[in-house]
C-alpha positions in Angstrom: -123.5 61.6 31.0 -124.3 63.4 27.8 -127.2 65.2 29.5 -124.8 66.4 32.3 -122.3 67.8 29.8 -125.1 69.5 27.8 -126.5 71.0 31.1 -123.1 72.4 32.0 -122.6 73.7 28.5 -126.0 75.5 28.6 -125.3 77.0 32.0 -121.9 78.2 30.8 -123.6 79.8 27.8 -125.9 81.6 30.1 -123.0 83.0 32.1 -121.1 84.0 29.0 -124.2 85.9 27.7 -124.3 87.9 31.0 -120.6 88.5 30.7 -120.8 89.8 27.1 -123.8 92.0 28.0 -121.8 93.4 30.9 -118.7 93.9 28.7 -120.7 95.7 26.0 -122.3 98.1 28.6 -118.9 98.6 30.2 -117.3 99.5 26.9 -120.1 102.0 26.0 -120.1 103.7 29.5 -116.3 103.5 29.9 -115.6 104.9 26.4 -117.7 108.0 26.7 -116.9 108.5 30.4 -113.2 108.3 29.8 -113.4 110.7 26.9 -115.5 113.2 28.9 -113.2 113.1 31.9 -110.1 113.5 29.7 -111.5 116.5 27.9 -113.1 118.4 30.8 -111.0 119.7 33.7 -114.1 120.1 35.9 -115.3 116.5 35.3 -111.7 115.3 35.8 -111.5 116.9 39.3 -114.9 115.6 40.3 -115.0 112.1 38.9 -111.4 110.8 38.9 -111.1 110.6 42.7 -114.6 109.0 42.8 -113.7 106.4 40.1 -110.3 105.8 41.8 -112.1 104.9 45.1 -114.9 102.9 43.4 -112.4 100.6 41.6 -110.9 99.6 44.9 -114.2 98.4 46.3 -115.0 94.7 45.9 -118.4 93.8 44.3 -119.5 92.8 47.8 -120.0 96.5 48.5 -122.5 96.8 45.6 -124.7 93.8 46.6 -127.2 96.0 48.5 -127.5 98.3 45.5 -128.1 95.4 43.2 -130.9 94.1 45.4 -132.6 97.4 46.0 -132.3 98.7 42.4 -133.1 95.5 40.5 -134.4 92.6 42.6 -137.0 94.6 44.6 -138.3 96.7 41.6 -138.0 94.2 38.7 -140.0 91.0 39.4 -138.8 87.5 38.9 -135.7 86.2 37.1 -135.3 89.4 35.0 -134.5 91.4 38.1 -132.0 88.8 39.4 -130.3 88.6 36.0 -130.2 92.4 35.8 -128.6 92.4 39.3 -126.0 89.9 38.2 -125.1 91.9 35.1 -124.9 95.0 37.2 -122.5 93.4 39.7 -120.3 92.1 36.8 -120.2 95.6 35.3 -119.0 97.0 38.6 -115.9 94.8 38.3 -115.3 95.4 34.6 -116.0 99.1 34.1 -113.1 100.9 35.9 -110.3 99.5 33.7 -112.1 100.5 30.5 -112.7 104.1 31.8 -109.0 104.5 32.7 -108.0 103.0 29.3 -110.1 105.5 27.4 -109.0 108.3 29.6 -105.3 107.5 29.2 -105.7 107.2 25.4 -107.3 110.7 25.1 -104.8 112.3 27.5 -101.9 110.9 25.4 -103.5 112.2 22.2 -101.2 115.0 20.6 -102.7 118.5 21.0 -102.2 119.0 17.3 -105.2 116.8 16.6 -107.4 118.9 18.8 -106.1 122.1 17.3 -106.7 120.9 13.7 -110.2 119.7 14.6 -111.0 123.3 15.7 -109.4 124.6 12.4 -111.6 122.3 10.4 -114.6 123.3 12.6 -115.5 119.7 13.5 -118.5 119.4 15.7 -118.7 117.0 18.8 -120.0 114.1 16.8 -117.3 114.4 14.1 -114.6 114.7 16.8 -115.9 111.6 18.5 -116.1 109.7 15.2 -112.8 110.8 13.6 -110.5 111.4 16.6 -111.6 110.4 20.1 -113.2 107.0 19.5 -110.5 105.7 17.0 -107.8 106.9 19.4 -109.5 105.2 22.5 -110.4 101.8 20.9 -106.9 100.3 20.8 -106.3 101.1 24.4 -109.8 99.8 25.4 -109.1 96.6 23.5 -106.0 96.1 25.7 -108.0 96.7 28.9 -110.8 94.4 27.9 -108.8 91.3 28.6 -108.1 92.4 32.1 -111.7 93.5 32.6 -112.9 90.2 31.3 -110.6 88.2 33.7 -111.8 90.3 36.6 -115.4 89.8 35.6 -114.9 86.0 35.5 -113.2 86.1 38.9 -116.5 87.6 40.4 -118.8 85.6 38.1 -119.5 82.8 40.6 -120.1 85.4 43.4 -122.3 87.4 41.2 -124.6 84.6 40.2 -125.2 83.4 43.8 -125.2 86.2 46.3 -126.9 87.0 49.6 -127.8 90.1 51.5 -128.8 89.7 55.1 -130.7 86.5 55.5 -131.9 86.3 51.9 -130.2 84.4 49.1 -130.5 85.3 45.5 -129.5 83.1 42.6 -130.1 82.8 38.9 -131.6 79.5 37.6 -128.9 78.9 35.0 -125.2 79.7 35.2 -121.8 78.1 35.6 -121.6 79.6 39.1 -124.7 77.7 40.0 -123.1 74.5 38.7 -119.8 75.1 40.7 -121.7 75.8 43.9 -124.0 72.8 43.4 -121.0 70.5 42.7 -119.1 71.8 45.8 -122.2 71.4 48.0 -123.1 67.9 46.9 -119.5 66.6 46.5 -120.2 65.7 42.9 -116.6 65.4 41.5 -117.8 64.5 38.0 -119.9 67.7 37.7 -117.1 69.8 39.1 -114.5 68.4 36.6 -117.0 68.8 33.6 -117.7 72.4 34.8 -114.0 73.3 34.9 -113.2 71.7 31.5 -116.1 73.4 29.7 -115.3 76.7 31.5 -111.7 76.5 30.3 -112.8 75.7 26.7 -115.1 78.7 26.7 -112.2 80.9 28.0 -109.9 79.7 25.2 -112.6 80.1 22.5 -113.4 83.6 23.7 -109.8 84.7 23.7 -109.1 83.3 20.2 -112.3 84.1 18.5 -113.4 87.4 20.1 -110.6 89.3 21.7 -108.0 88.6 19.0 -110.4 89.8 16.3 -111.6 92.8 18.4 -108.0 93.9 18.8 -107.3 93.6 15.1 -110.5 95.5 14.3 -109.7 98.3 16.8 -106.2 98.8 15.3 -107.6 98.8 11.7 -110.3 101.2 12.7 -107.7 103.5 14.3 -105.4 103.5 11.2 -108.2 103.7 8.7 -109.6 106.7 10.5 -106.5 108.7 10.0 -105.1 107.4 6.7 -108.0 108.8 4.6 -107.9 112.3 6.1 -105.8 115.3 5.6 -105.4 115.4 9.4 -103.4 112.2 9.2 -101.2 113.5 6.3 -100.4 116.7 8.2 -99.7 115.4 11.6 -99.6 111.6 11.8 -96.6 111.0 9.5 -94.6 113.9 10.9 -95.0 114.8 14.5 -96.6 111.5 15.7 -94.0 109.3 14.0 -91.2 111.6 15.1 -92.5 111.5 18.7 -93.0 107.7 18.5 -89.5 107.1 17.2 -88.0 109.3 19.9 -90.2 107.7 22.6 -89.4 104.1 21.6 -85.7 105.0 21.4 -85.8 106.3 25.0 -87.7 103.3 26.2 -85.2 100.9 24.6 -82.3 102.8 26.1 -84.0 102.8 29.5 -85.0 99.1 29.4 -81.9 97.6 27.9 -79.3 99.7 29.7 -78.3 97.7 32.8 -81.5 95.7 32.7 -79.9 92.6 34.2 -78.4 94.6 37.1 -81.7 96.5 37.8 -83.7 93.3 37.6 -81.5 91.5 40.1 -81.7 94.5 42.3 -85.5 94.7 42.2 -86.0 91.0 42.7 -83.6 91.1 45.6 -85.6 93.8 47.2 -88.8 91.9 46.6 -87.4 88.7 48.1 -86.0 90.5 51.1 -89.4 92.3 51.7 -91.3 89.0 51.3 -89.0 87.1 53.8 -89.3 90.0 56.3 -93.1 90.0 56.0 -93.1 86.3 56.5 -91.0 86.4 59.6 -93.2 89.2 61.0 -96.2 87.2 60.2 -94.9 84.1 62.0 -94.0 86.2 65.0 -97.5 87.5 65.2 -98.9 84.0 65.0 -97.1 83.2 68.3 -99.5 85.5 70.1 -102.2 83.7 72.1 -105.4 84.7 70.4 -107.7 83.7 73.2 -105.8 85.6 75.9 -105.5 88.6 73.5 -109.2 88.6 72.8 -109.9 88.7 76.6 -107.6 91.7 77.1 -108.7 93.7 74.1 -112.1 94.9 73.3 -114.1 94.3 70.1 -112.6 97.3 68.3 -109.0 96.4 69.2 -109.6 92.8 68.0 -111.1 94.0 64.8 -108.0 96.2 64.2 -105.8 93.2 64.9 -107.7 91.1 62.4 -107.4 93.8 59.9 -103.6 93.9 60.5 -103.5 90.2 59.8 -105.4 90.6 56.6 -102.9 93.3 55.5 -100.0 91.0 56.3 -101.5 88.2 54.2 -102.2 90.5 51.3 -98.8 92.2 51.3 -97.1 88.9 51.7 -98.9 87.5 48.6 -98.2 90.8 46.8 -94.4 90.6 47.5 -94.4 86.9 46.4 -96.2 88.0 43.2 -93.6 90.7 42.6 -90.7 88.2 43.2 -92.2 85.9 40.5 -93.7 88.3 38.0 -90.7 90.7 37.6 -88.1 88.1 36.3 -90.8 86.2 34.4 -91.8 89.4 32.6 -88.2 90.3 31.8 -87.7 86.9 30.3 -90.9 86.9 28.3 -90.5 90.4 26.9 -86.7 90.8 26.4 -85.1 87.3 26.3 -87.7 85.0 24.8 -88.3 84.6 21.0 -91.9 83.4 21.6 -93.2 86.5 23.4 -96.6 86.5 21.5 -97.2 82.8 22.3 -96.4 83.3 26.0 -98.6 86.3 26.2 -101.5 84.5 24.7 -101.0 81.6 27.1 -100.8 84.0 30.1 -104.0 85.8 29.0 -105.9 82.5 28.8 -104.6 81.4 32.2 -105.4 84.8 33.7 -109.0 84.4 32.5 -109.4 81.2 34.7 -110.4 82.6 38.1 -109.0 81.2 41.3 -112.6 81.0 42.7 -113.5 78.0 40.5 -110.3 76.2 41.6 -111.1 76.9 45.3 -112.6 73.4 46.0 -109.6 71.6 44.4 -107.1 73.8 46.2 -108.9 73.3 49.5 -108.8 69.6 49.0 -105.0 69.6 48.2 -104.1 71.8 51.2 -106.7 70.3 53.5 -106.5 71.7 57.0 -104.1 74.6 56.2 -106.3 77.6 55.8 -103.4 80.1 55.8 -101.8 78.3 52.8 -105.2 78.2 51.1 -105.7 82.0 51.5 -102.1 82.7 50.3 -102.6 80.6 47.1 -105.9 82.3 46.3 -104.3 85.7 46.9 -101.4 84.7 44.8 -103.3 83.3 41.8 -105.8 86.2 41.9 -103.1 88.9 41.6 -100.3 87.2 39.6 -101.7 87.8 36.1 -103.0 91.3 36.7 
């Protein structure tokens, strides 16, 4: 029993090592890519549409690249581990790029003008202005990127292309798949418990401290410079006060009325989508398949997938809007709730799939809806 727990612990540590390597690489690439795109109109026009498209692609689309770039050219387990890390990066990177981009775009123009007056070179601008301004925003995006990376962790550690399967020797994904394949309930429970403990420890020990460090670095970078004295206390504070005042007026004015209105729309749309979905289910699939060709049947299957996704999305909207209003505006324990939600969001629905499948045994539609719902609720 102790050896089983130790084995699961070691495999989880392997997975977390891959996750942290992927996160570190994503931060480096995302930080400088976001800054470059935000400061260059040419790069903005070229890369923003590309990045916008790439972020919508699931990591399944990157499997052939991972195999051809790493597995075929780097021998042994090193190549497979590199492929796994690459796949995790493809799920983490885009949020961090957009976070850095938004932080630099929101930076007051006065900072850029004064950096030119003081004749700061590119390295000094990065060190004194761009990186400190981007880090707090990146620290916010890291939690979301980490949760998305965990969602695809199991898929990344065991993947197939064509008729060939590729898997690392050690990883929590390997343990979950082995437990599901052999029906080993004890291994599955131990894997979930240790996985959750790692999630909680990562959130409390790493992300909390990284956010504090990013904020201290941001403030320290400006407090010790004349740039901060000239601009930060005057224009930035003035703009911040004006902006927060407008936000409060917008959010608090008729917030109950607007919330009820939005929730009503979401419920109405969800019920309408559910009714349409049930009506479509009445169609005789076997007869329809005989009448329609392969292309038409594929389009119909795609339509069903869209109905499922939009139904789950509307259900998420109906739950998340009132919950967010309560947590942010009505509750006195907002920070505790947010920490709890962030921890729960880091527990991917993929590792709960065997348990959910057992509970809703025989109802594949309900299973798909629950996975969609849990995958999108916390994002």
